[in-house]
NUDOMI-949365 format. One line per 4 residues: their letters; for each residue x negated, y, z negated of C-alpha. Coordinates in Angstrom, 2 decimals, always signed. Layout:
<nodes>
a) X:Y:Z ~ ...;
</nodes>
This chain:
<nodes>
menp) -0.20:-0.14:+0.36 ~ -2.96:+2.41:-0.94 ~ -4.82:+1.44:+2.35 ~ -3.37:+4.88:+4.59;
iyvs) -5.32:+7.01:+1.66 ~ -8.51:+5.01:+2.24 ~ -8.42:+5.86:+5.96 ~ -7.58:+9.08:+5.58;
lsrq) -10.33:+9.84:+3.04 ~ -12.68:+8.45:+4.68 ~ -11.78:+10.29:+7.83 ~ -11.93:+13.46:+5.09;
ltlr) -15.46:+13.00:+4.89 ~ -16.62:+12.60:+7.65 ~ -15.23:+15.83:+8.95 ~ -16.48:+17.44:+5.85;
rqld) -20.05:+16.43:+6.76 ~ -19.32:+17.16:+10.59 ~ -18.03:+20.68:+9.14 ~ -21.66:+20.81:+7.78;
visn) -23.43:+20.26:+10.64 ~ -21.60:+22.49:+12.96 ~ -22.04:+25.09:+10.43 ~ -25.49:+24.89:+10.96;
nian) -25.76:+24.96:+14.18 ~ -23.17:+28.44:+14.53 ~ -25.90:+29.37:+11.56 ~ -29.19:+28.99:+14.00;
mntt) -28.26:+30.05:+17.41 ~ -30.56:+32.61:+16.89 ~ -33.40:+30.27:+15.68 ~ -36.30:+30.31:+17.73;
gfkq) -36.40:+26.60:+19.11 ~ -34.00:+24.45:+17.14 ~ -31.89:+21.80:+18.45 ~ -28.24:+21.48:+18.04;
qrml) -27.00:+18.43:+15.97 ~ -24.53:+16.24:+16.55 ~ -22.33:+13.47:+14.58 ~ -22.53:+9.97:+15.42;
ftef) -19.92:+8.12:+14.04 ~ -18.17:+4.21:+14.39 ~ -16.13:+2.15:+13.17 ~ -16.02:+0.17:+10.63;
lerp) -13.45:-2.48:+10.27 ~ -12.13:-4.06:+7.24 ~ -9.91:-7.17:+6.01 ~ -8.50:-6.31:+3.07;
gmhe) -5.56:-9.50:+3.62 ~ -5.93:-12.38:+5.89 ~ -4.01:-11.01:+8.68 ~ -4.22:-7.72:+7.68;
qvsf) -6.98:-5.33:+9.18 ~ -8.34:-2.17:+8.48 ~ -9.70:+0.32:+11.09 ~ -12.01:+2.95:+8.84;
vqdr) -14.59:+5.61:+10.53 ~ -18.31:+6.22:+9.41 ~ -21.37:+9.21:+10.18 ~ -24.17:+6.58:+11.23;
avvr) -26.48:+10.05:+12.41 ~ -27.09:+12.78:+13.23 ~ -28.45:+13.51:+16.97 ~ -30.07:+16.22:+18.40;
dlsa) -29.06:+17.72:+21.62 ~ -33.14:+17.59:+22.89 ~ -32.48:+19.52:+26.33 ~ -33.91:+23.28:+26.13;
ggmm) -32.84:+26.67:+24.97 ~ -32.96:+29.21:+27.38 ~ -36.20:+31.06:+27.81 ~ -36.56:+34.50:+26.27;
qtgn) -39.29:+37.17:+27.69 ~ -40.93:+38.81:+25.04 ~ -44.73:+40.16:+26.10 ~ -46.26:+39.59:+23.09;
sldl) -49.53:+37.46:+24.01 ~ -49.45:+35.24:+20.74 ~ -45.22:+34.37:+22.04 ~ -45.25:+30.78:+22.86;
altg) -42.82:+29.36:+25.03 ~ -42.68:+24.84:+26.11 ~ -41.46:+23.54:+29.30 ~ -40.83:+19.97:+28.68;
hgyf) -40.94:+17.58:+25.63 ~ -43.14:+19.05:+23.11 ~ -43.90:+20.52:+20.27 ~ -46.88:+21.90:+18.40;
tvdt) -48.81:+21.24:+15.83 ~ -49.18:+23.29:+12.83 ~ -50.39:+22.24:+9.10 ~ -49.21:+21.97:+5.81;
asgp) -50.43:+20.51:+2.82 ~ -48.05:+17.53:+3.01 ~ -50.11:+16.40:+6.81 ~ -49.45:+17.57:+10.20;
rytr) -45.61:+19.09:+10.67 ~ -44.34:+19.88:+14.83 ~ -42.37:+22.45:+15.95 ~ -41.16:+24.53:+18.67;
agnf) -41.55:+27.71:+17.80 ~ -43.90:+29.30:+19.15 ~ -43.79:+32.40:+17.11 ~ -47.02:+33.05:+16.53;
rlnd) -49.51:+35.54:+14.87 ~ -52.57:+35.67:+13.32 ~ -52.86:+36.00:+10.01 ~ -55.94:+38.14:+7.91;
qrqi) -58.24:+35.19:+8.69 ~ -57.45:+35.70:+12.60 ~ -56.18:+32.43:+12.73 ~ -53.33:+31.49:+15.25;
vdgg) -50.37:+30.59:+12.98 ~ -46.72:+30.29:+12.68 ~ -43.67:+32.39:+11.50 ~ -44.20:+30.50:+7.62;
glpv) -48.46:+31.48:+8.37 ~ -49.17:+27.89:+9.28 ~ -51.94:+26.87:+10.95 ~ -51.47:+26.50:+14.07;
lgdn) -53.51:+23.45:+14.85 ~ -56.06:+22.70:+18.36 ~ -56.81:+19.22:+19.84 ~ -59.58:+19.03:+17.43;
gqpl) -57.41:+18.85:+14.88 ~ -58.42:+22.21:+13.22 ~ -56.80:+25.18:+12.86 ~ -57.59:+27.78:+15.91;
avpn) -59.08:+31.24:+14.79 ~ -59.95:+34.35:+17.31 ~ -63.45:+35.97:+17.05 ~ -63.35:+39.06:+15.02;
gtkd) -63.24:+41.96:+17.66 ~ -61.57:+40.32:+20.71 ~ -57.95:+42.16:+21.20 ~ -56.86:+39.99:+24.83;
imvs) -55.28:+36.90:+23.94 ~ -54.04:+34.38:+26.91 ~ -52.59:+31.29:+26.85 ~ -53.10:+29.18:+29.93;
gdgt) -50.45:+26.49:+31.08 ~ -52.15:+23.96:+30.00 ~ -52.60:+25.19:+26.24 ~ -56.26:+26.49:+26.57;
vste) -56.60:+29.43:+23.90 ~ -59.04:+32.35:+25.56 ~ -60.26:+35.86:+24.70 ~ -62.14:+38.22:+26.64;
lgqv) -65.34:+36.30:+24.79 ~ -64.83:+33.00:+26.61 ~ -62.58:+30.47:+25.33 ~ -61.15:+30.05:+21.89;
grln) -60.13:+25.90:+22.18 ~ -56.29:+24.12:+23.03 ~ -52.98:+23.98:+21.55 ~ -52.38:+20.18:+19.74;
ivtf) -49.04:+19.45:+22.26 ~ -47.83:+16.60:+21.47 ~ -44.48:+13.94:+22.62 ~ -42.94:+11.24:+20.08;
rneq) -42.24:+7.90:+21.88 ~ -38.42:+7.91:+19.68 ~ -38.15:+12.34:+19.26 ~ -34.54:+11.25:+17.62;
lmte) -36.28:+9.56:+15.23 ~ -38.13:+12.68:+13.49 ~ -37.20:+14.12:+10.62 ~ -36.82:+17.73:+10.03;
vgag) -38.05:+18.93:+7.11 ~ -37.16:+22.68:+7.27 ~ -37.94:+26.49:+8.83 ~ -38.27:+25.27:+12.62;
lyvs) -40.99:+22.01:+11.21 ~ -40.74:+17.78:+12.50 ~ -42.23:+14.92:+10.92 ~ -42.64:+11.25:+12.72;
deep) -43.44:+8.30:+11.21 ~ -44.34:+7.29:+14.73 ~ -48.03:+8.32:+15.88 ~ -48.02:+11.26:+18.43;
qaap) -48.82:+10.81:+22.61 ~ -49.93:+13.47:+24.26 ~ -47.24:+16.15:+26.13 ~ -46.50:+15.00:+29.22;
aetk) -48.71:+17.09:+32.50 ~ -45.92:+18.42:+33.16 ~ -45.23:+19.81:+29.80 ~ -46.41:+23.28:+30.49;
vaqg) -47.28:+26.76:+28.10 ~ -45.41:+30.38:+29.18 ~ -46.91:+33.27:+27.51 ~ -45.05:+36.10:+26.44;
mlen) -41.88:+33.82:+25.89 ~ -39.36:+32.39:+23.79 ~ -37.64:+29.69:+23.83 ~ -33.64:+29.95:+22.00;
snvk) -31.71:+28.43:+20.18 ~ -29.72:+25.87:+22.74 ~ -26.47:+26.39:+20.12 ~ -23.19:+27.36:+22.53;
pvve) -21.57:+29.76:+19.98 ~ -18.60:+29.61:+22.15 ~ -18.52:+26.23:+22.04 ~ -19.02:+25.22:+17.80;
mtal) -16.45:+28.07:+16.98 ~ -14.38:+25.67:+18.63 ~ -15.09:+22.81:+17.27 ~ -15.11:+24.25:+14.28;
ieiq) -12.12:+25.80:+14.24 ~ -10.26:+22.39:+15.60 ~ -12.04:+20.25:+12.82 ~ -10.52:+22.53:+10.25;
rqyq) -7.29:+22.02:+11.13 ~ -8.00:+18.31:+11.55 ~ -9.31:+18.32:+8.00 ~ -5.88:+19.90:+6.72;
snqk) -4.15:+17.78:+8.48 ~ -5.25:+15.04:+7.33 ~ -5.32:+16.79:+3.36 ~ -1.15:+17.13:+4.05;
lies) -1.21:+13.53:+5.09 ~ -3.34:+12.04:+2.01 ~ -1.29:+14.25:-0.49 ~ +2.50:+13.10:+1.73;
eher) +1.05:+9.18:+1.01 ~ +0.55:+9.56:-2.86 ~ +3.86:+11.68:-3.20 ~ +5.82:+8.76:-1.10;
irsa) +3.18:+5.51:-3.62 ~ +4.26:+7.86:-6.75 ~ +8.18:+8.22:-5.40 ~ +8.22:+4.01:-4.65;
vqkl) +6.59:+3.33:-8.50 ~ +9.32:+5.56:-9.85 ~ +11.89:+3.75:-8.14 ~ +10.21:+0.36:-8.91;
grta) +9.81:+1.40:-12.59 ~ +13.69:+2.09:-12.79 ~ +15.02:-0.64:-11.67 ~ +12.36:-3.25:-13.60;
</nodes>
């Protein structure tokens, strides 16, 4: 008799999770290099009785949309964007982390760092530093960084066999249990540009409104079913 409530509650929980994911997409629609996310749902069948089968909904995972965001020209020599699959590598206290956000700058030690101040690593595993007194920073398509005094190093641009298994750790950074691989040859660095978020605001706002409606409708169903059960119990109690 309580199965409809259990089914509705499972749906309610997944709607709340979906609402959180879409809200996060909207909050990051202006975040450099952000990839929108989607919930992956599956059906779970339960047999509470010999001739009874109940279908529940489960949220299995969050899937990232790996398509590229639009490119925005900034003219800043340390704004870099990747065209194609790949990630920049930055150094953290917990080891290398990976990002698509190329809004870099120079710190007090003339190291190239990301928006959070983390050193950007070269393909030798060391932070990239620009010599004192240099003004012009050039970055070629293969990630080679140079100044008027010559080559500084080359950006460590990597990719992974299964990018969906990468874990987001905040501030646009990812970590993976897989060993990084060199990015494919077709992946290039575009200097003076940034990759925008690939979130489509109108689509996300429409989805947000629809989920809110579904949540409210589902809540009414739960309340109606609860009232039906309460009424049935009262009637049974009076006839006992």
